[in-house]
C-alpha positions, 0 to 999 in steps of 0.5 A, a space after each residue: 693770353 695770361 703772359 701778355 695779360 701780366 706784361 699789360 699789367 707790369 706795363 701800367 704798373 710802371 707807367 703809374 710808378 713813374 707818375 706818382 712823384 709828379 702828383 706829389 711835386 706840389 709846394 705847400 703854399 707860403 704861410 703868413 702869421 699875423 702877430 701883434 707889434 713889437 711895442 704892443 706885446 714883445 712876448 706874442 711879437 717874438 712868439 712868432 719869430 720862434 714859431 716861423 724858424 722852427 716851420 722854416 726848418 720843416 720846409 715851409 715858406 714862412 713870413 711874420 706879419 706884425 700888424 697894429 692892434 686894431 687892424 689885427 682885430 679885423 683881420 681875425 674877426 670882421 675879415 677872417 682874411 687871414 692864415 695864422 693869427 697869435 692872438 689873446 682870449 682875456 681870463 674876465 671873471 665870466 669866463 671861470 665858467 666854460 662856456 664861452 672857451 668852448 663856444 669859441 670852437 663851435 661851428 656856429 660861431 664860424 661866421 663873420 664876427 664871431 668867436 671861432 674866426 679859425 672856422 674849426 667844425 666838428 659836429 660831435 663837439 657842436 652836438 656837446 657843446 649843446 648838451 653841457 649847455 642844458 645840464 644843470 648837474 654840474 658833475 655830470 656837465 663837467 663830464 661832458 666838458 672834459 670829454 669835448 676837450 679830449 674830441 677836440 685836441 687831437 684836430 689842434 684847430 688852435 693851439 694854446 701857447 701860454 697862459 701868462 701870469 698877470 703880474 701887475 703894479 699899483 701906487 701905494 701911496 694914492 690907493 689902497 684897497 687895489 684888490 686883483 682878480 684872477 684872470 683880470 688882475 687889477 683892471 677889472 670892474 671891481 677895482 673902480 667901485 671899491 678902491 680907496 684914495 689916500 692922497 689928495 686925488 680922488 681920480 683913479 688913473 690907470 694906464 695901459 698900451 691900448 685903447 678900446 677897438 670902438 666904444 660901440 656895444 654892438 661892434 667892439 670885439 675886445 678886452 679894452 673896449 669892453 673893460 671900459 664901456 661895462 662901467 657905463 653900462 648896467 647888466 642884469 646881474 654882475 659878478 663878484 669878486 669871488 665870482 658869486 652872480 648878484 642881482 644888479 640891475 635886477 633885484 631877482 632872478 626867478 626860475 620859473 621851469 627850465 626854460 622861463 625866467 622871470 626878471 625884475 628891475 630895481 625901482 628908481 634906476 636912471 639913463 644917464 640922460 635923466 629917463 627911467 629905465 625900464 622893463 621895455 629897455 631890457 626887451 627891446 636889448 635882447 631883441 636888437 642883439 638878437 636881429 643885429 649882425 653883431 656876432 660876439 654875444 652869440 653864444 650867450 643869446 643862442 638859448 633866448 627864444 623871446 623876451 617878453 615884457 610883463 610889466 614895468 619892471 618885470 620880463 620874461 625870458 622864454 628860451 628854446 632850451 635849457 641853458 645852466 649858465 644863463 643867470 650867471 653868463 648872459 644875463 651878467 654880460 649883455 649892457 642894457 641899452 636905452 630904448 629911446 636911443 637905439 631904436 632908431 639906429 637901423 646899421 649900429 655896427 656903421 656908426 662912426 665914432 662921433 655917431 656912437 651913443 654913450 648913455 647908459 645907466 652905470 655907476 660911471 657916465 660917460 665924459 670924454 675919449 681923446 683917442 690914442 691918448 685920453 679917456 674919462 668917466 665921471 662917477 654917477 652920483 645917482 646910481 644905486 651903488 654912488 654910496 659904496 663908491 670913493 672915487 670921483 671918476 675914472 681916467 685911462 691914459 693911453 700910451 704907445 707901448 708897455 714900457 711907457 706905461 711903466 715909466 708913468 707908474 714910476 713916477 706917479 703919472 698913473 695909479 695902476 697898471 691896466 696890463 701885464 708889466 714886462 718880464 724886466 720891468 717887474 723886479 724894478 717895480 717890486 724894489 720901488 717902495 711905492 708900488 705895489 706887485 700884485 700876480 694872479 694866474 690867468 685862466 684866459 691864454 694866448 693861442 695860435 688860430 689856423 684858419 681851417 679853411 686855407 691849405 695847409 691848415 685844412 688838413 689835421 696832419 699839418 696843423 699836428 705836425 706844425 703844433 709839435 713844432 712850436 717850442 712853447 716851453 722856451 716861450 714861457 721860459 724865456 720869453 715869460 721868465 718862467 712867469 707863466 705855465 705852457 698851454 694845453 686845452 682852452 679850459 686852463 688848469 687853474 681853472 681846475 674843475 672844469 680843466 682835462 688834465 688827460 688830453 693830448 699833449 703836443 710837447 716840442 719835437 721836431 722828429 714827431 713833426 716830420 713823422 706827422 708829415 710823413 704818414 700823411 704822404 708829404 716828402 720835400 724835395 732836393 732843397 728840403 721845401 714841404 710838398 704835398 
């Protein structure tokens, strides 16, 4: 019996051994990398092919699909229909606080239109995200933020490819007092407020390769939309060029306790159609955003339980929990909307371009938008800040590519660039006496986001391997001509207080990539194709 049993076990083992290879013969599905077109951003375009070539060496079937920018945004945000995407988070001034970038990995931001399109989900990370939001002791909050970076990095749901220096230029014969801001360069909300005309023209002309995805404040998900809209919408708080919160549409922001904030509005503010700005508008705005399907501001609005009108010019924010960045982030980012216009719009996300209201209360007034060509704003003479503004308006000229923008700058058709110059253009600008070149580090980043809901990106071992197979040093040294830095975590090294320099790194290493795959049970067929 013993011998018979042993023979039976041996036979069974042989049978299982024969079956096992068949179980491993499933090919890893083809993957598609979405990126920008070459004309829009040659760096991201070429970077996609550098990555694709290395992934093919690992045995993947890879396709690179360049898309027009607005189409790419829709794929990424609105549809979440992608394998992996190369995109960028801009380094807007409000994002020096870590709240926004950390929120882009919060699982609750994985819904359509929100800021975690890759769908990364880690309950421990979410719990720490909430903890740092509630922590008012800045050193204790920093410790939590550092822990969050250590926690998510081994999972690599997103790969920070590089931080690209913001190298821009302006015509010094037409305007002075053009002060660049970290992460934003010249195209910040303060430059139009501070610029001083030198010549005859009083209108600041800006050139860029991309128009807004739209100018609907309840639909736009791009920096191009918000950099334009924030010039004609006011917020309760505005961040100074030194990143200090200053009352703006508000005259005071007072904490009654950790979860109760009282705000008093300025007297005499008017909407651009002449109606008075009241506390009713503020309460309506926050309720309207919180009750809409627009998810872009979810992370900012999450702590708000209710907003109540306490007087003609006073409101009270009741929070569900303490929020350390509430005044500097939430109040500085939500645009105040006129209730008398928006309250009749039930589905704001469905508005056509012709239906979108453009009445704000800001320092500039919406004037004109010829899609694909030209936008303009006029200075608002009734704004409380009007006496400090020297320009009579702002124009934005839209060009097909970065080369068109640079040519326009050289020939005097525009006064400043809204976007980074390409590496080859920088020495030409530096040699032109009429141009002043400005370079500031960027705390935003260009990233590859994996759709963690899809194979093979639902497997952390595959994500780790594919991250090792990205030559980001080459991207910085060759594509950026050294004007940038290889990325690590979502908090940039230049944002030194919040950045954790001791997280796991994934330097380019094809042997390490193969070792990760082998350790997770992947193999290759006789033609070198990756199997799982």
